[in-house]
C-alpha positions, 0 to 999 in steps of 0.5 A: 501481526496483522495477518499469517499466510496468504489466505488471511492476508487476502481476506483482510485486504479484500474490502480495500482491493475492491475500491473502484479507484484504488491504484498504486504507482511505484515511484522507487524500488531499492533491492539490497539482497533479500530486502526490497524497498518500495515507495508508492503513491497510492490513490484511493477513496476515504470517507471524505473522498478520493485522495492519495497517500505515500507508502513506503513498504519494506519486503524480506523475501526468502526463497522467492516468497515475501516472508515479512512486510513492514509499511509506513503511510504518510497523511492523506492529501484530499483531491481538491475537487472532492474536498472543496479546497 
């Protein structure tokens, strides 16, 4: 478990959420009962420069609140203008 409760989660994510170019684009959402599956493309700043990753997040929702989350992240793709490719 990475965090328990919203305050712990907020503190853990604060540095990443402060990235000036952080942006997530929802590509697809599937809802089945209390399970929500999102496929997103996330743009962010890596040590090597700006790039993207694909993210699949699976949320369990109970009483209107997220009870649990699991995620899988793809390999990063650097912006060619940043990586010299």
